[in-house]
TIVO-705391 format. One record per residue: residue number from 1; chain; x, y, z of N, C-alpha, C in turn. Coordinates in Angstrom, 2 decimals, always signed. Example, Ala and Ser with C-alpha at 12.3 -4.5 7.8 and 13.67 -1.06 7.14 Angstrom:
REM TIVO-705391
<atom mido="1" tifi="A" n_u="+13.19" n_v="-5.69" n_w="+7.80" ca_u="+12.30" ca_v="-4.50" ca_w="+7.80" c_u="+13.20" c_v="-3.30" c_w="+7.80"/>
<atom mido="2" tifi="A" n_u="+12.85" n_v="-2.25" n_w="+7.08" ca_u="+13.67" ca_v="-1.06" ca_w="+7.14" c_u="+12.90" c_v="+0.03" c_w="+7.87"/>
//
This chain:
REM TIVO-705391
<atom mido="1" tifi="A" n_u="+63.11" n_v="-7.71" n_w="+70.35" ca_u="+64.14" ca_v="-8.03" ca_w="+69.48" c_u="+65.43" c_v="-8.20" c_w="+70.28"/>
<atom mido="2" tifi="A" n_u="+66.04" n_v="-9.21" n_w="+69.90" ca_u="+67.36" ca_v="-9.45" ca_w="+70.56" c_u="+68.62" c_v="-8.67" c_w="+70.17"/>
<atom mido="3" tifi="A" n_u="+69.69" n_v="-8.50" n_w="+70.81" ca_u="+70.76" ca_v="-7.81" ca_w="+70.65" c_u="+71.34" c_v="-8.06" c_w="+69.29"/>
<atom mido="4" tifi="A" n_u="+71.66" n_v="-9.40" n_w="+69.08" ca_u="+72.30" ca_v="-9.84" ca_w="+67.80" c_u="+71.38" c_v="-9.59" c_w="+66.60"/>
<atom mido="5" tifi="A" n_u="+70.05" n_v="-9.69" n_w="+66.59" ca_u="+69.38" ca_v="-9.34" ca_w="+65.52" c_u="+69.32" c_v="-7.83" c_w="+65.25"/>
<atom mido="6" tifi="A" n_u="+69.30" n_v="-6.94" n_w="+66.46" ca_u="+69.53" ca_v="-5.50" ca_w="+66.21" c_u="+70.59" c_v="-5.26" c_w="+65.81"/>
<atom mido="7" tifi="A" n_u="+71.72" n_v="-5.74" n_w="+65.95" ca_u="+73.00" ca_v="-5.49" ca_w="+65.64" c_u="+73.27" c_v="-5.91" c_w="+64.20"/>
<atom mido="8" tifi="A" n_u="+72.61" n_v="-6.91" n_w="+63.78" ca_u="+72.59" ca_v="-7.39" ca_w="+62.22" c_u="+71.77" c_v="-6.60" c_w="+61.40"/>
<atom mido="9" tifi="A" n_u="+70.52" n_v="-5.92" n_w="+62.04" ca_u="+69.83" ca_v="-4.84" ca_w="+61.26" c_u="+70.66" c_v="-3.72" c_w="+61.03"/>
<atom mido="10" tifi="A" n_u="+71.30" n_v="-3.18" n_w="+61.98" ca_u="+71.98" ca_v="-1.90" ca_w="+61.84" c_u="+73.08" c_v="-2.30" c_w="+60.90"/>
<atom mido="11" tifi="A" n_u="+73.71" n_v="-3.38" n_w="+60.87" ca_u="+74.86" ca_v="-3.77" ca_w="+59.74" c_u="+74.38" c_v="-3.67" c_w="+58.39"/>
<atom mido="12" tifi="A" n_u="+73.19" n_v="-4.14" n_w="+58.42" ca_u="+72.51" ca_v="-4.14" ca_w="+57.07" c_u="+72.17" c_v="-2.97" c_w="+56.35"/>
<atom mido="13" tifi="A" n_u="+72.29" n_v="-1.76" n_w="+57.32" ca_u="+72.09" ca_v="-0.41" ca_w="+56.86" c_u="+73.52" c_v="+0.24" c_w="+56.79"/>
<atom mido="14" tifi="A" n_u="+74.40" n_v="-0.49" n_w="+57.01" ca_u="+75.71" ca_v="+0.21" ca_w="+57.01" c_u="+76.15" c_v="+0.87" c_w="+58.24"/>
<atom mido="15" tifi="A" n_u="+75.50" n_v="+0.61" n_w="+59.39" ca_u="+75.97" ca_v="+1.02" ca_w="+60.72" c_u="+76.60" c_v="+0.00" c_w="+61.42"/>
<atom mido="16" tifi="A" n_u="+77.84" n_v="+0.22" n_w="+62.14" ca_u="+78.75" ca_v="-0.56" ca_w="+63.08" c_u="+78.01" c_v="-0.60" c_w="+64.23"/>
<atom mido="17" tifi="A" n_u="+77.50" n_v="-1.61" n_w="+64.67" ca_u="+76.70" ca_v="-1.72" ca_w="+66.06" c_u="+77.74" c_v="-1.18" c_w="+67.27"/>
<atom mido="18" tifi="A" n_u="+78.98" n_v="-1.12" n_w="+67.15" ca_u="+79.75" ca_v="-0.59" ca_w="+68.23" c_u="+79.64" c_v="+0.68" c_w="+68.25"/>
<atom mido="19" tifi="A" n_u="+79.08" n_v="+1.60" n_w="+67.20" ca_u="+79.06" ca_v="+2.82" ca_w="+67.38" c_u="+77.69" c_v="+3.33" c_w="+68.08"/>
<atom mido="20" tifi="A" n_u="+76.82" n_v="+2.53" n_w="+68.35" ca_u="+75.41" ca_v="+2.80" ca_w="+68.81" c_u="+75.59" c_v="+3.14" c_w="+70.31"/>
<atom mido="21" tifi="A" n_u="+76.69" n_v="+2.70" n_w="+70.98" ca_u="+76.72" ca_v="+2.92" ca_w="+72.38" c_u="+78.39" c_v="+3.15" c_w="+72.70"/>
<atom mido="22" tifi="A" n_u="+78.68" n_v="+4.28" n_w="+73.03" ca_u="+80.11" ca_v="+4.44" ca_w="+73.28" c_u="+80.10" c_v="+4.71" c_w="+74.94"/>
<atom mido="23" tifi="A" n_u="+80.99" n_v="+4.06" n_w="+75.54" ca_u="+81.35" ca_v="+4.29" ca_w="+76.96" c_u="+82.94" c_v="+4.66" c_w="+77.08"/>
<atom mido="24" tifi="A" n_u="+83.01" n_v="+5.70" n_w="+77.99" ca_u="+84.47" ca_v="+6.05" ca_w="+78.23" c_u="+84.62" c_v="+7.03" c_w="+79.23"/>
<atom mido="25" tifi="A" n_u="+85.61" n_v="+6.79" n_w="+80.12" ca_u="+86.76" ca_v="+5.92" ca_w="+79.89" c_u="+86.50" c_v="+4.61" c_w="+80.17"/>
<atom mido="26" tifi="A" n_u="+86.96" n_v="+3.68" n_w="+79.55" ca_u="+86.66" ca_v="+2.29" ca_w="+79.90" c_u="+88.00" c_v="+1.40" c_w="+79.54"/>
<atom mido="27" tifi="A" n_u="+88.72" n_v="+1.23" n_w="+80.92" ca_u="+88.33" ca_v="+1.21" ca_w="+82.25" c_u="+88.22" c_v="+2.51" c_w="+82.80"/>
<atom mido="28" tifi="A" n_u="+87.36" n_v="+2.38" n_w="+84.00" ca_u="+86.97" ca_v="+3.70" ca_w="+84.75" c_u="+87.41" c_v="+3.61" c_w="+86.06"/>
<atom mido="29" tifi="A" n_u="+87.79" n_v="+4.62" n_w="+86.85" ca_u="+88.09" ca_v="+4.54" ca_w="+88.17" c_u="+86.59" c_v="+5.08" c_w="+88.84"/>
<atom mido="30" tifi="A" n_u="+85.48" n_v="+5.30" n_w="+88.26" ca_u="+84.25" ca_v="+5.49" ca_w="+88.97" c_u="+83.45" c_v="+6.21" c_w="+88.01"/>
<atom mido="31" tifi="A" n_u="+83.49" n_v="+7.43" n_w="+87.60" ca_u="+82.75" ca_v="+8.12" ca_w="+86.65" c_u="+83.01" c_v="+7.82" c_w="+85.15"/>
<atom mido="32" tifi="A" n_u="+81.97" n_v="+7.65" n_w="+84.47" ca_u="+82.05" ca_v="+7.48" ca_w="+83.06" c_u="+81.15" c_v="+8.05" c_w="+82.09"/>
<atom mido="33" tifi="A" n_u="+81.22" n_v="+8.10" n_w="+80.94" ca_u="+80.24" ca_v="+8.66" ca_w="+80.07" c_u="+79.54" c_v="+7.64" c_w="+79.07"/>
<atom mido="34" tifi="A" n_u="+78.30" n_v="+7.79" n_w="+78.99" ca_u="+77.62" ca_v="+6.78" ca_w="+78.03" c_u="+77.41" c_v="+7.90" c_w="+76.74"/>
<atom mido="35" tifi="A" n_u="+77.60" n_v="+7.47" n_w="+75.70" ca_u="+77.08" ca_v="+8.13" ca_w="+74.64" c_u="+76.29" c_v="+7.50" c_w="+73.62"/>
<atom mido="36" tifi="A" n_u="+75.05" n_v="+7.75" n_w="+73.45" ca_u="+74.16" ca_v="+6.84" ca_w="+72.61" c_u="+74.00" c_v="+7.71" c_w="+71.24"/>
<atom mido="37" tifi="A" n_u="+74.09" n_v="+6.69" n_w="+70.22" ca_u="+73.92" ca_v="+7.34" ca_w="+68.83" c_u="+72.48" c_v="+7.65" c_w="+68.65"/>
<atom mido="38" tifi="A" n_u="+72.12" n_v="+8.84" n_w="+68.12" ca_u="+70.59" ca_v="+9.05" ca_w="+68.10" c_u="+69.80" c_v="+8.13" c_w="+67.26"/>
<atom mido="39" tifi="A" n_u="+70.52" n_v="+7.27" n_w="+66.35" ca_u="+69.81" ca_v="+6.52" ca_w="+65.49" c_u="+69.27" c_v="+5.28" c_w="+66.47"/>
<atom mido="40" tifi="A" n_u="+69.58" n_v="+5.07" n_w="+67.48" ca_u="+69.19" ca_v="+3.96" ca_w="+68.34" c_u="+68.12" c_v="+4.41" c_w="+69.12"/>
<atom mido="41" tifi="A" n_u="+67.90" n_v="+5.68" n_w="+69.27" ca_u="+66.98" ca_v="+6.39" ca_w="+70.17" c_u="+65.60" c_v="+6.46" c_w="+69.60"/>
<atom mido="42" tifi="A" n_u="+64.56" n_v="+5.79" n_w="+70.15" ca_u="+63.31" ca_v="+5.68" ca_w="+69.47" c_u="+62.05" c_v="+6.12" c_w="+70.63"/>
<atom mido="43" tifi="A" n_u="+62.43" n_v="+6.09" n_w="+71.88" ca_u="+61.66" ca_v="+6.29" ca_w="+72.95" c_u="+62.34" c_v="+6.42" c_w="+74.10"/>
<atom mido="44" tifi="A" n_u="+61.66" n_v="+6.45" n_w="+75.19" ca_u="+62.10" ca_v="+6.49" ca_w="+76.61" c_u="+63.48" c_v="+5.73" c_w="+76.61"/>
<atom mido="45" tifi="A" n_u="+64.50" n_v="+6.18" n_w="+77.37" ca_u="+65.60" ca_v="+5.42" ca_w="+77.44" c_u="+65.95" c_v="+4.89" c_w="+78.74"/>
<atom mido="46" tifi="A" n_u="+66.16" n_v="+3.70" n_w="+78.91" ca_u="+66.22" ca_v="+3.11" ca_w="+80.40" c_u="+67.58" c_v="+2.46" c_w="+80.37"/>
<atom mido="47" tifi="A" n_u="+68.53" n_v="+2.87" n_w="+81.45" ca_u="+69.85" ca_v="+2.38" ca_w="+81.92" c_u="+69.64" c_v="+1.39" c_w="+82.91"/>
<atom mido="48" tifi="A" n_u="+70.22" n_v="+0.20" n_w="+82.77" ca_u="+70.63" ca_v="-0.80" ca_w="+83.81" c_u="+72.01" c_v="-1.11" c_w="+83.79"/>
<atom mido="49" tifi="A" n_u="+72.64" n_v="-1.03" n_w="+85.09" ca_u="+73.86" ca_v="-1.76" ca_w="+85.28" c_u="+73.69" c_v="-2.90" c_w="+86.34"/>
<atom mido="50" tifi="A" n_u="+74.54" n_v="-3.80" n_w="+85.84" ca_u="+74.31" ca_v="-5.07" ca_w="+86.64" c_u="+75.67" c_v="-5.36" c_w="+87.12"/>
<atom mido="51" tifi="A" n_u="+75.98" n_v="-5.84" n_w="+88.43" ca_u="+77.19" ca_v="-6.39" ca_w="+89.10" c_u="+77.63" c_v="-7.64" c_w="+88.68"/>
<atom mido="52" tifi="A" n_u="+78.93" n_v="-8.06" n_w="+89.15" ca_u="+79.41" ca_v="-9.31" ca_w="+88.56" c_u="+78.70" c_v="-10.34" c_w="+89.03"/>
<atom mido="53" tifi="A" n_u="+78.04" n_v="-10.31" n_w="+90.17" ca_u="+76.87" ca_v="-11.58" ca_w="+90.35" c_u="+75.61" c_v="-11.60" c_w="+89.78"/>
<atom mido="54" tifi="A" n_u="+75.38" n_v="-10.62" n_w="+88.79" ca_u="+74.26" ca_v="-10.67" ca_w="+88.22" c_u="+73.12" c_v="-9.80" c_w="+88.74"/>
<atom mido="55" tifi="A" n_u="+73.36" n_v="-9.09" n_w="+89.83" ca_u="+72.41" ca_v="-8.38" ca_w="+90.55" c_u="+72.26" c_v="-6.92" c_w="+89.96"/>
<atom mido="56" tifi="A" n_u="+71.08" n_v="-6.49" n_w="+89.72" ca_u="+71.10" ca_v="-5.15" ca_w="+89.05" c_u="+71.19" c_v="-4.04" c_w="+90.15"/>
<atom mido="57" tifi="A" n_u="+72.47" n_v="-3.11" n_w="+89.97" ca_u="+72.71" ca_v="-2.24" ca_w="+90.98" c_u="+72.15" c_v="-0.69" c_w="+90.58"/>
<atom mido="58" tifi="A" n_u="+71.84" n_v="-0.46" n_w="+89.43" ca_u="+71.26" ca_v="+0.76" ca_w="+89.00" c_u="+70.28" c_v="+0.32" c_w="+87.93"/>
<atom mido="59" tifi="A" n_u="+69.14" n_v="+1.23" n_w="+87.99" ca_u="+68.01" ca_v="+1.18" ca_w="+86.99" c_u="+67.53" c_v="+2.65" c_w="+87.07"/>
<atom mido="60" tifi="A" n_u="+67.74" n_v="+3.38" n_w="+86.06" ca_u="+67.25" ca_v="+4.94" ca_w="+85.81" c_u="+66.64" c_v="+5.14" c_w="+84.43"/>
<atom mido="61" tifi="A" n_u="+65.79" n_v="+5.91" n_w="+84.33" ca_u="+65.46" ca_v="+6.54" ca_w="+83.20" c_u="+66.21" c_v="+7.68" c_w="+82.83"/>
<atom mido="62" tifi="A" n_u="+66.59" n_v="+7.75" n_w="+81.65" ca_u="+67.47" ca_v="+8.77" ca_w="+81.18" c_u="+66.83" c_v="+9.95" c_w="+80.52"/>
<atom mido="63" tifi="A" n_u="+67.16" n_v="+11.40" n_w="+80.90" ca_u="+66.47" ca_v="+12.23" ca_w="+80.26" c_u="+66.11" c_v="+12.22" c_w="+78.77"/>
<atom mido="64" tifi="A" n_u="+64.87" n_v="+12.37" n_w="+78.38" ca_u="+64.57" ca_v="+12.39" ca_w="+76.94" c_u="+65.38" c_v="+13.42" c_w="+76.09"/>
<atom mido="65" tifi="A" n_u="+65.80" n_v="+13.23" n_w="+74.87" ca_u="+66.43" ca_v="+14.09" ca_w="+73.98" c_u="+67.87" c_v="+14.17" c_w="+74.00"/>
<atom mido="66" tifi="A" n_u="+68.43" n_v="+13.77" n_w="+75.27" ca_u="+70.00" ca_v="+13.79" ca_w="+75.25" c_u="+70.70" c_v="+12.72" c_w="+74.77"/>
<atom mido="67" tifi="A" n_u="+71.61" n_v="+12.71" n_w="+74.38" ca_u="+72.37" ca_v="+11.54" ca_w="+73.98" c_u="+73.85" c_v="+11.17" c_w="+74.83"/>
<atom mido="68" tifi="A" n_u="+73.96" n_v="+12.05" n_w="+75.70" ca_u="+75.37" ca_v="+11.94" ca_w="+76.49" c_u="+74.86" c_v="+11.89" c_w="+77.91"/>
<atom mido="69" tifi="A" n_u="+75.33" n_v="+11.15" n_w="+78.63" ca_u="+74.97" ca_v="+11.10" ca_w="+80.00" c_u="+76.10" c_v="+10.55" c_w="+81.16"/>
<atom mido="70" tifi="A" n_u="+76.31" n_v="+11.20" n_w="+82.12" ca_u="+77.32" ca_v="+10.90" ca_w="+82.97" c_u="+76.94" c_v="+9.94" c_w="+84.12"/>
<atom mido="71" tifi="A" n_u="+77.65" n_v="+8.97" n_w="+84.27" ca_u="+77.16" ca_v="+7.96" ca_w="+85.09" c_u="+78.39" c_v="+7.71" c_w="+86.00"/>
<atom mido="72" tifi="A" n_u="+78.14" n_v="+6.79" n_w="+87.22" ca_u="+79.12" ca_v="+6.50" ca_w="+88.20" c_u="+79.10" c_v="+5.20" c_w="+88.75"/>
<atom mido="73" tifi="A" n_u="+80.18" n_v="+4.73" n_w="+89.00" ca_u="+80.24" ca_v="+3.48" ca_w="+89.79" c_u="+81.02" c_v="+3.75" c_w="+91.20"/>
<atom mido="74" tifi="A" n_u="+81.05" n_v="+5.07" n_w="+91.56" ca_u="+81.65" ca_v="+5.30" ca_w="+92.90" c_u="+81.06" c_v="+4.57" c_w="+94.08"/>
<atom mido="75" tifi="A" n_u="+81.94" n_v="+4.16" n_w="+94.88" ca_u="+81.50" ca_v="+3.23" ca_w="+96.08" c_u="+81.24" c_v="+1.84" c_w="+95.57"/>
<atom mido="76" tifi="A" n_u="+81.43" n_v="+1.46" n_w="+94.51" ca_u="+81.22" ca_v="-0.07" ca_w="+93.93" c_u="+82.45" c_v="-0.77" c_w="+94.04"/>
<atom mido="77" tifi="A" n_u="+82.93" n_v="-1.88" n_w="+94.12" ca_u="+83.97" ca_v="-2.69" ca_w="+94.28" c_u="+84.69" c_v="-2.71" c_w="+92.77"/>
<atom mido="78" tifi="A" n_u="+85.84" n_v="-2.97" n_w="+92.73" ca_u="+86.44" ca_v="-2.92" ca_w="+91.20" c_u="+86.20" c_v="-4.24" c_w="+90.72"/>
<atom mido="79" tifi="A" n_u="+85.82" n_v="-4.25" n_w="+89.36" ca_u="+85.39" ca_v="-5.42" ca_w="+88.62" c_u="+84.78" c_v="-5.23" c_w="+87.30"/>
<atom mido="80" tifi="A" n_u="+84.11" n_v="-6.07" n_w="+86.77" ca_u="+83.41" ca_v="-5.97" ca_w="+85.29" c_u="+81.96" c_v="-5.72" c_w="+85.72"/>
<atom mido="81" tifi="A" n_u="+81.54" n_v="-4.72" n_w="+84.98" ca_u="+79.95" ca_v="-4.67" ca_w="+85.21" c_u="+79.34" c_v="-4.55" c_w="+83.74"/>
<atom mido="82" tifi="A" n_u="+78.01" n_v="-4.85" n_w="+83.61" ca_u="+77.18" ca_v="-5.17" ca_w="+82.56" c_u="+76.35" c_v="-3.77" c_w="+82.29"/>
<atom mido="83" tifi="A" n_u="+76.33" n_v="-3.09" n_w="+81.31" ca_u="+75.48" ca_v="-1.95" ca_w="+81.04" c_u="+74.62" c_v="-2.33" c_w="+80.01"/>
<atom mido="84" tifi="A" n_u="+73.04" n_v="-2.02" n_w="+80.32" ca_u="+72.02" ca_v="-2.40" ca_w="+79.44" c_u="+71.40" c_v="-1.03" c_w="+79.22"/>
<atom mido="85" tifi="A" n_u="+71.17" n_v="-0.76" n_w="+77.90" ca_u="+70.36" ca_v="+0.38" ca_w="+77.44" c_u="+69.15" c_v="-0.10" c_w="+76.74"/>
<atom mido="86" tifi="A" n_u="+67.90" n_v="+0.23" n_w="+77.11" ca_u="+66.83" ca_v="-0.03" ca_w="+76.41" c_u="+66.05" c_v="+1.37" c_w="+76.03"/>
<atom mido="87" tifi="A" n_u="+65.78" n_v="+1.13" n_w="+74.71" ca_u="+64.89" ca_v="+2.10" ca_w="+74.20" c_u="+63.89" c_v="+1.50" c_w="+73.10"/>
<atom mido="88" tifi="A" n_u="+62.66" n_v="+1.63" n_w="+73.61" ca_u="+61.48" ca_v="+1.07" ca_w="+73.14" c_u="+61.69" c_v="-0.36" c_w="+73.08"/>
<atom mido="89" tifi="A" n_u="+61.86" n_v="-1.13" n_w="+71.99" ca_u="+61.81" ca_v="-2.69" ca_w="+71.76" c_u="+63.36" c_v="-3.02" c_w="+71.67"/>
<atom mido="90" tifi="A" n_u="+64.10" n_v="-2.00" n_w="+71.53" ca_u="+65.63" ca_v="-2.23" ca_w="+71.29" c_u="+66.36" c_v="-2.17" c_w="+72.66"/>
<atom mido="91" tifi="A" n_u="+67.52" n_v="-2.97" n_w="+72.68" ca_u="+68.36" ca_v="-2.94" ca_w="+73.76" c_u="+69.69" c_v="-3.09" c_w="+73.09"/>
<atom mido="92" tifi="A" n_u="+70.84" n_v="-2.65" n_w="+73.97" ca_u="+72.14" ca_v="-2.81" ca_w="+73.56" c_u="+72.80" c_v="-3.16" c_w="+75.13"/>
<atom mido="93" tifi="A" n_u="+73.81" n_v="-4.11" n_w="+74.98" ca_u="+74.54" ca_v="-4.43" ca_w="+76.03" c_u="+76.08" c_v="-4.21" c_w="+75.91"/>
<atom mido="94" tifi="A" n_u="+76.86" n_v="-3.66" n_w="+76.87" ca_u="+78.24" ca_v="-3.66" ca_w="+76.95" c_u="+78.78" c_v="-3.83" c_w="+78.30"/>
<atom mido="95" tifi="A" n_u="+80.17" n_v="-4.10" n_w="+78.30" ca_u="+80.78" ca_v="-4.06" ca_w="+79.69" c_u="+81.70" c_v="-3.07" c_w="+79.91"/>
<atom mido="96" tifi="A" n_u="+81.70" n_v="-2.66" n_w="+81.20" ca_u="+82.53" ca_v="-1.68" ca_w="+81.66" c_u="+83.48" c_v="-2.33" c_w="+82.79"/>
<atom mido="97" tifi="A" n_u="+84.82" n_v="-1.78" n_w="+82.88" ca_u="+85.63" ca_v="-2.06" ca_w="+83.78" c_u="+85.91" c_v="-1.15" c_w="+84.89"/>
<atom mido="98" tifi="A" n_u="+85.57" n_v="-1.58" n_w="+86.14" ca_u="+85.86" ca_v="-0.29" ca_w="+87.09" c_u="+87.27" c_v="-0.91" c_w="+87.76"/>
<atom mido="99" tifi="A" n_u="+88.20" n_v="-0.01" n_w="+87.90" ca_u="+89.50" ca_v="-0.40" ca_w="+88.56" c_u="+89.46" c_v="-0.07" c_w="+89.81"/>
//
């Protein structure tokens, strides 16, 4: 299922896709929180973070049952990073800025 299809699906049930994944603070100086709406969670959750050149710099399996995760870009250069959350057949993609 593609992100746009997933977002259309949630909109059809009255859910704003922007509320499925919240990232704060954004921009960040290094540490940030990912908060995942429980309606998105259906299975094991995988976090991927990609750098500005498209290289995957983080791949982690997040603890099951939790919806709030502390993450870090400490030691990484300033710039725009892409965060991808995968749960079962669903995925969400958002950007974060590191100052």
